[in-house]
N, C-alpha and C positions, 0 to 999 in steps of 0.2 A: 504494500500500500504506500503510495507516494504522499509526501507531505505537501507537494506543490498542487495548486488548483489545476483542474483539468484544462481550463481555458485561461490563459494569461491575457488580461486586457491591456491594450496599448495605453500609454500614459495620456492623461487628458491634456488637451491643448489649452493654451493660455489666452489671455485677453485679446491679443492681436489677431487670433484666429477668427474672432467675431466679425472682423472687417471683410472676410471672404463670404459671409452669408448675406445674400441679397435682402434688403429691407429688414435688417436684423432688429432694429429698434421697434418697428411696427409689429414684427413677428413675436417679439418678447411680450409686448403689451397686449396683443391679441390673445396669446396663449394664457397669460395671467387672467385676463378678463373672462376666459372660458373656464377658469378653475384649475388650470394646469399648474403644476408646481415648478419652481426653479430646478429642483432635483430631476424632474422628468425631462426638462429641456436639456440639462447637462448630460443626461444619459443619451438622449436622442442625437445631440450634436457632438458628443464626445469632447465637451469643453468643460473646463473647471467651473464648478458651481459658483464660486466667488467671482469669477470673471463675468458671468451672466448677471449675478446680483449687482455688481458695481455698475454695469451698463444700464440695468433697470433703474437703479437709484438715481442715475444722472438724467433720466428721462422725466420731463415735467408731468407727464400723464401717469406716472407710476402710482401715485396715491389713489387716483380714481380706479386704476386697474386693480390695485390690491383690494380696494373696497368691494369691487365687483367679484374678485376672486374668492374672498372669504365668504361672501354671500352665496356664491355658487357652491362652494364646498359645504356650507351648512345645509343648503337645500339637498345636495347629494347625500349627505349623511342622514338627514331626516327621512329621505326616501328609502335608504338602506334599512333604517330602523323599522319603517312601516312594512317592508318586505320580509323582515327577519321571521323565520318560521320555527326556530328552536332556541333554547336558552343560550347556547354558545353564540349564535348569530346575534341575538338580542343584546347580549353583554358586549360583544365586539362593536356593534353598531352604536350602542350607547356611549362607549368609551371614545369612539372616533368622533361622535357628535360633540361630546364634551371637549375634546381637543379642538375641534373646529370653532366652538364658541370661545374657548380660551384664546385661540389665535385671533379671532375677530376682536375681542376686547382689547388686546394689546396692539394689534395692527391698526385699528381704527377706533381709538377710544372715544372720539367725539360722536361716533355713530352707535357703537355697541358697548362702550365702556360703562362701568358702574356710575350712575348719576348720584351726585350728592343729595341727601335727603333734606337738607336744610342748611341754612347759613346762620351764623350768629357771631357774637363777639364775647370775649371773656375779659373782664376788667379786674385787674389786681392792684390793690393799693396797699403799700407797706409804709407804716408810720413808725419811726423810731423816736420816742420821746426822750429817753435817756438810756444809757447802757442797761440792758436786761429788761427793758420795758418796750416790747415790740407789739404792734397791732397790725394785723393783716385783714383786709376786707376784700372779698372775692364776690363778684357778681357776673352772671352769665349774660345778662341783658341790661341795658341802661334803665329799663323800666321796672326791673325787679329790685327787691330789697337786697342789700348786700349781706352776706354771711360773714360774721366777724369772728376772728380767733384772737385770743390774747396771748401774751408771752408764755403762758404755761403750756400752750399747745405748740407754738412755733419757737424753735430754739435756733 
């Protein structure tokens, strides 16, 4: 039994190789918009993933394409979950859907990120009358009464 893989893949080409692909920028953005991953493009073109990623980041349409990509992936994973017919398939589809949601929250936080539930301010007032005599007043809203702690609590 050989320790070498049966098929040895050629090394991936670097960033300059992208210039030989016609309309590469449009192809990258179109592929992302259809839900295809950078990894699959790297495998298809035999180009380093980071090279494709850098090219995509430089494109001004990347943010919109990424938003469309994560939307397409979530829809794909939801469809897989609906088609799942056994416990293993349901678990797998659920995990993949969770990952798609996680990716969406981080890739496009303004669209799918956690929204703050409320805003407010906290006011802290510290008064030192003399050494050892400290008063602290804390209020979470200017319209609420302050909670006061004396020097026996705050040291």
